[in-house]
C-alpha positions in Angstrom: 0.0 0.0 0.0 1.3 3.5 -0.8 1.6 5.3 2.5 1.6 8.8 0.9 -1.9 9.4 -0.5 -2.3 11.5 -3.6 -5.2 13.5 -2.0 -4.5 15.6 1.1 -5.2 14.0 4.4 -7.8 16.2 6.0 -9.1 14.0 8.7 -6.1 14.6 11.1 -6.0 17.7 13.3 -2.8 19.7 13.5 -3.5 20.3 17.2 -4.5 17.1 19.0 -6.4 18.9 21.8 -9.2 19.9 19.5 -12.6 18.4 20.0 -14.3 19.0 16.6 -13.1 18.7 13.1 -12.3 22.1 11.5 -13.8 21.1 8.2 -17.1 19.4 9.1 -17.4 20.3 12.8 -18.2 16.6 13.7 -16.6 15.4 17.0 -13.2 13.7 16.5 -12.8 10.0 17.0 -9.7 8.7 18.8 -7.3 5.8 18.3 -6.7 4.3 21.7 -3.3 2.9 20.8 -1.9 6.3 19.9 -4.3 8.7 21.5 -4.4 10.4 18.0 -7.6 12.0 17.0 -9.1 11.8 13.5 -12.4 12.7 11.8 -14.0 9.5 10.4 -16.5 11.6 8.4 -13.8 13.6 6.5 -11.8 10.4 5.9 -14.8 9.0 3.9 -15.5 12.2 2.0 -12.1 13.3 1.0 -10.3 10.1 0.0 -9.7 8.6 -3.5 -8.1 5.5 -2.0 -10.4 2.5 -2.9 -9.2 0.6 0.2 -10.8 3.3 2.5 -14.1 3.3 0.5 -14.3 -0.5 0.5 -14.2 -0.7 4.2 -16.3 2.4 4.8 -18.8 0.4 6.9 -16.2 -1.6 8.7 -14.7 0.5 11.5 -12.4 -2.2 12.9 -10.7 -2.7 9.5 -10.5 1.1 9.0 -8.9 1.4 12.4 -6.3 -1.3 11.5 -5.4 0.7 8.4 -5.1 3.9 10.4 -2.8 2.2 12.9 -0.6 1.0 10.1 -0.5 4.4 8.6 0.0 6.3 11.9 2.8 4.0 12.9 4.9 5.5 10.1 3.6 9.1 10.2 2.3 10.1 13.6 4.5 10.7 16.7 3.7 8.9 19.9 5.3 9.6 23.3 5.7 5.8 23.8 9.1 4.5 22.7 7.7 1.1 22.0 5.6 2.3 19.1 8.6 3.8 17.1 10.6 0.9 15.6 12.8 2.8 13.1 15.2 5.7 13.2 13.7 9.1 12.8 14.2 10.9 9.5 15.0 14.4 10.6 17.3 17.0 9.1 18.0 20.7 9.5 18.4 23.7 7.2 18.4 27.5 7.2 15.9 30.1 5.9 15.8 33.9 6.1 13.9 35.7 8.9 11.6 38.4 7.6 12.2 40.3 10.8 16.0 40.4 11.1 17.0 39.3 7.6 19.3 36.8 9.1 19.4 33.0 8.9 17.2 31.0 11.2 17.0 27.3 11.8 14.4 25.0 10.2 13.9 21.4 11.2 12.4 18.9 8.7 10.4 16.2 10.5 9.3 13.1 8.7 6.2 12.8 10.9 2.9 14.7 11.5 3.5 16.8 14.7 0.0 17.3 16.1 1.2 18.7 19.5 -0.8 21.7 20.7 2.0 23.1 22.9 5.2 24.9 21.9 8.2 22.7 22.0 10.2 25.4 23.9 7.8 27.2 26.3 4.9 24.7 26.3 2.4 27.5 25.8 -0.7 26.9 23.6 0.0 27.1 19.8 -2.3 29.3 17.7 -3.4 28.5 14.1 -2.2 30.7 11.3 -5.2 31.0 9.1 -4.3 31.1 5.5 -6.2 33.0 2.7 -6.8 30.0 0.4 -9.7 28.2 -1.1 -7.9 24.9 -0.9 -8.6 22.8 2.2 -5.2 21.3 2.1 -3.7 24.7 2.9 -5.9 25.4 5.9 -5.4 24.3 9.5 -1.9 23.1 8.9 0.1 26.0 10.2 0.5 27.0 13.8 2.8 29.2 15.8 4.0 30.3 19.2 3.6 34.1 19.5 5.8 33.9 22.7 8.8 32.2 21.1 8.2 33.2 17.4 8.4 29.5 16.4 6.3 28.4 13.4 5.1 24.8 12.7 3.9 24.0 9.2 2.5 20.6 8.1 2.2 19.0 4.7 -1.2 17.2 4.5 0.0 15.3 1.4 3.0 13.7 3.1 2.1 14.2 6.7 5.5 15.8 7.5 6.2 18.8 9.6 8.6 21.7 9.4 9.6 23.7 12.6 10.9 27.2 11.9 12.7 29.0 14.7 11.7 32.5 13.7 9.3 34.4 11.4 9.5 33.4 7.8 7.1 33.9 4.9 7.1 30.5 3.4 7.9 26.8 4.0 8.7 23.9 1.6 7.9 20.3 2.3 11.2 18.4 1.9 9.4 15.3 0.5 7.0 16.6 -2.1 8.5 20.1 -2.5 5.2 21.8 -2.2 5.5 25.4 -0.9 3.1 26.9 1.6 3.1 30.6 2.2 3.0 31.9 5.8 1.0 35.0 6.5 1.4 36.2 10.0 0.3 39.7 10.9 3.6 41.1 12.1 2.4 44.7 12.5 2.1 44.2 16.2 5.4 42.4 16.7 7.9 44.4 14.7 9.4 47.9 15.0 10.6 48.4 11.5 14.2 48.8 12.8 16.5 45.9 12.3 18.7 46.7 15.3 15.6 46.5 17.6 14.2 43.5 15.7 17.4 41.6 16.3 17.4 42.5 20.0 13.8 41.5 20.4 14.3 38.2 18.7 17.5 37.5 20.8 15.3 37.7 24.0 13.4 34.7 22.7 15.9 32.5 20.8 19.7 32.9 20.5 21.8 31.9 17.5 23.9 29.7 19.8 20.8 27.5 20.4 20.2 27.2 16.6 23.7 25.8 16.0 23.7 23.4 19.0 20.3 21.9 17.8 21.5 21.6 14.2 24.8 19.9 15.4 22.8 17.5 17.7 20.5 16.4 14.9 23.3 16.1 12.2 25.6 14.1 14.5 23.3 11.8 16.3 21.2 8.8 15.3 17.7 9.4 16.7 15.4 6.5 17.4 12.5 8.4 19.0 11.0 11.8 18.2 10.5 12.6 21.9 14.3 12.7 22.3 14.4 15.6 19.8 11.7 17.5 21.6 13.4 17.0 25.0 16.7 18.2 23.7 15.2 21.3 22.2 13.2 22.1 25.4 16.3 21.6 27.6 18.5 23.6 25.3 16.3 26.7 25.3 15.0 26.5 28.9 18.6 26.5 30.2 19.1 29.9 28.8 15.5 31.2 29.2 15.1 34.9 30.3 12.3 37.4 30.4 11.0 38.1 26.9 10.9 41.7 25.7 8.0 42.7 23.5 7.4 45.3 20.8 4.3 47.0 22.0 2.2 49.0 19.6 1.7 52.6 20.8 -2.0 52.3 20.2 -2.3 49.9 23.2 -1.5 52.7 25.7 -4.1 55.1 27.1 -4.2 57.9 29.6 -0.7 59.2 28.9 0.4 61.8 31.3 3.9 63.4 31.6 5.2 63.0 35.2 8.9 63.9 34.9 11.5 65.3 32.5 15.3 65.2 32.4 18.2 65.9 30.2 18.0 62.6 28.3 14.3 61.6 28.6 10.7 62.3 29.4 8.7 60.0 31.7 5.0 59.4 31.2 2.5 57.5 33.2 0.1 55.4 31.1 -2.3 52.5 31.2 -1.5 49.3 29.4 -3.7 46.1 29.6 -5.5 47.7 32.6 -2.2 48.3 34.5 -0.3 51.5 35.2 3.2 51.6 33.5 5.9 54.1 33.1 6.9 55.1 29.6 10.4 56.5 29.2 10.8 58.5 25.9 14.5 59.0 25.0 15.2 62.3 23.3 16.4 62.2 19.7 16.2 58.4 19.6 14.7 58.2 16.1 18.1 56.7 15.1 19.2 54.0 17.5 21.9 55.7 19.5 24.6 54.3 21.7 22.8 55.7 24.7 19.5 54.1 23.8 21.0 50.7 23.1 23.1 50.8 26.3 19.9 51.3 28.3 18.1 48.6 26.4 20.8 46.1 27.0 21.3 47.1 30.6 17.6 46.8 31.4 17.3 43.4 29.8 20.5 41.8 31.2 20.2 43.3 34.7 16.4 42.7 35.1 16.1 39.0 34.3 13.0 38.6 36.5 14.9 40.3 39.4 12.5 41.8 41.9 15.1 44.3 43.1 15.3 46.0 39.7 12.4 48.0 38.3 10.6 45.7 35.8 11.1 46.1 32.0 8.2 45.1 29.7 9.1 46.2 26.2 9.6 48.9 23.6 7.3 51.2 21.6 7.6 54.3 19.4 6.0 57.7 19.4 4.1 57.6 16.1 4.5 61.4 15.6 8.2 62.1 16.6 9.4 58.5 15.9 11.3 58.6 19.2 11.7 55.2 20.8 10.3 54.6 24.2 10.9 52.0 27.0 8.0 50.5 28.9 8.8 50.0 32.6 6.8 49.0 35.6 5.2 52.0 37.3 6.5 52.7 40.8 3.4 53.6 42.8 5.4 54.6 45.8 7.6 57.1 44.0 11.3 57.6 44.5 13.3 57.4 47.8 14.1 61.1 48.0 10.4 62.2 47.9 9.5 59.4 50.2 11.9 60.5 52.9 10.7 64.1 52.5 7.2 63.0 53.4 7.7 60.1 55.8 11.1 60.5 57.5 9.8 61.6 60.9 7.8 58.4 61.1 10.5 55.9 60.1 12.3 53.8 62.7 15.9 52.6 62.3 14.4 49.2 61.4 12.4 50.7 58.6 15.5 52.4 57.3 17.5 49.2 57.3 14.7 47.5 55.3 14.9 50.2 52.7 18.7 49.9 52.6 18.4 46.2 52.3 16.2 46.3 49.2 18.4 48.8 47.3 21.5 46.8 48.4 20.2 43.7 46.8 19.4 45.6 43.7 23.0 47.1 43.4 24.5 43.7 44.2 22.5 42.0 41.5 23.7 44.6 39.0 27.3 44.0 40.0 26.9 40.3 39.8 25.8 40.8 36.1 29.2 42.6 35.7 27.5 46.0 35.2 28.1 49.3 36.8 25.1 51.6 37.5 27.0 55.0 37.4 24.0 57.1 38.5 23.1 55.7 41.9 21.2 58.2 43.9 17.9 58.4 45.9 15.9 59.8 42.9 16.6 56.5 41.1 15.5 54.2 44.0 11.8 53.4 43.4 9.1 51.8 45.5 6.8 49.2 43.8 6.0 46.5 46.4 9.7 46.6 47.3 12.4 49.1 47.0 14.0 48.7 43.7 16.8 50.2 41.6 15.7 52.1 38.6 17.1 54.2 35.7 19.8 52.1 34.2 20.3 54.6 31.4 24.0 55.2 32.3 24.8 51.6 33.2 27.7 50.0 31.4 29.4 46.6 31.5 32.1 46.6 34.1 34.8 45.7 31.5 33.7 48.4 29.1 36.9 50.2 28.2 35.5 52.0 25.1 33.4 54.5 27.1 34.7 58.1 27.1 33.7 58.1 30.8 31.7 61.4 30.6 30.6 62.5 34.1 26.9 62.5 34.4 24.8 62.3 37.6 24.1 64.1 40.8 27.3 65.6 42.2 27.0 64.7 45.9 26.6 61.0 45.1 29.6 60.8 42.7 32.8 59.3 44.1 35.8 61.7 44.4 38.1 59.7 42.1 35.6 60.2 39.2 36.3 63.9 39.3 40.0 63.1 39.0 39.4 61.2 35.8 39.1 57.7 37.1 36.7 55.3 35.4 33.3 54.5 37.0 33.5 51.2 38.9 31.7 49.0 41.3 33.6 50.9 44.0 32.2 54.2 42.8 28.7 52.7 42.9 29.3 51.7 46.5 30.4 55.2 47.4 27.1 56.4 46.0 25.3 53.8 48.1 27.1 55.2 51.1 25.6 58.6 50.4 22.2 57.1 50.2 22.9 55.5 53.6 23.8 58.9 55.0 20.6 60.3 53.5 18.6 57.7 55.3 20.0 59.0 58.6 19.1 62.6 58.0 16.2 62.7 55.5 18.1 65.2 53.4 20.3 64.9 50.3 24.1 65.2 50.9 25.2 68.8 50.7 21.6 69.9 50.3 22.6 73.4 51.8 25.0 74.4 49.0 25.0 74.8 45.3 25.8 71.7 43.3 28.5 73.2 41.1 32.2 73.2 40.6 32.8 74.7 44.0 31.2 71.6 45.6 33.4 69.4 43.5 36.5 71.1 44.8 35.3 70.7 48.3 34.7 67.0 47.8 38.2 66.6 46.2 39.6 68.4 49.3 38.0 65.6 51.5 34.8 67.3 52.7 32.0 64.8 53.5 28.6 65.1 55.0 28.7 65.0 58.8 27.4 61.9 60.5 24.5 62.8 62.9 24.9 62.1 66.6 21.9 59.7 66.8 23.2 57.4 64.0 23.6 53.9 65.5 27.1 52.4 65.2 
């Protein structure tokens, strides 16, 4: 019997958790041996195979045929049902987002799993604009990982594409299926940002390790492949950064403004967020990319760093904007101005503890904050470190080491030309510690100008209050 029918196989779902057939809406039947669903109605209506028609009324014989067919084409999670080596290979196609090569796996079986192989989230159908049934309900994707799964209903094979592509070709019959995903809500239009966003989902190193694994190993069961892919990606999993369309934000209100940026409060998905618009960021600058990288690498689901959700763009000015968690409690300086008299020493130690954990986590990522002061310590459930705009990798020797920040918190050696360091961050932390003992900024009674810098270089420091515990 020829196991590759000339007509497309429509009676198998591409997501095995579905209850009704997508074509005739009749409830799926199920093979107990494989737990694979199928539509017995569509199998009768859409086949030209005389064997199927002959046994139309004999379900037991039909089921035996199905079991023979599925044993060669449908994946089971039981090793005992897979008797031969898996025919699986890899290749490379171009991403329509980054214009770089992305991995594609060619599977010799029909992958009807309904969960993503990487994150295990529910897959969504990609609905094709086609009058041919064979082109419908055979593409699905994970909008979280940007992984596309395309099936050939003529050969019952599957391609897995680790990125966004616009077409897929069956390796067996060479049929091409076009992939039409609405990418307007997931792309920025800037290849630098696109590459960064994709890198938060899947890294090129993962691509090559999977390809090498498949090309250099004899695989006897498909589940081994899935387990390897899952473990490879989960071992390097981090928080995903989204491109968020500007139209999703409501109630924008400017709440702060500085030399580099403007901060807005807005509503997104029913939650308050802070939107940081970086001035003159229409062209991706070094400053913008530094903050983007710092936020991503230092955040990493760390509760001591202010949360980072994604990127958007002002549709009028085309300036890029960072989407951060909104700190309902404001910054530490303002908090001390309002509440200092009611704070116990234990309360102050708790505040210091939170921002200490935040600074320590930044240093453990081999970054330096460089602008550590009470205005950048934010309260949102916990005290967290915010504004990583000036943060740099600790080994960054390319920076021209410009001096930015609030003078009283800057370490004296920086004014002498030394590079920012973890030690200079800790000096700034010491100034915050002093602020917690007094409720005032260091040197709050003098102008923050070059005269103050000279005094600091001469060794002048804020005086420790008499009631400060040792």
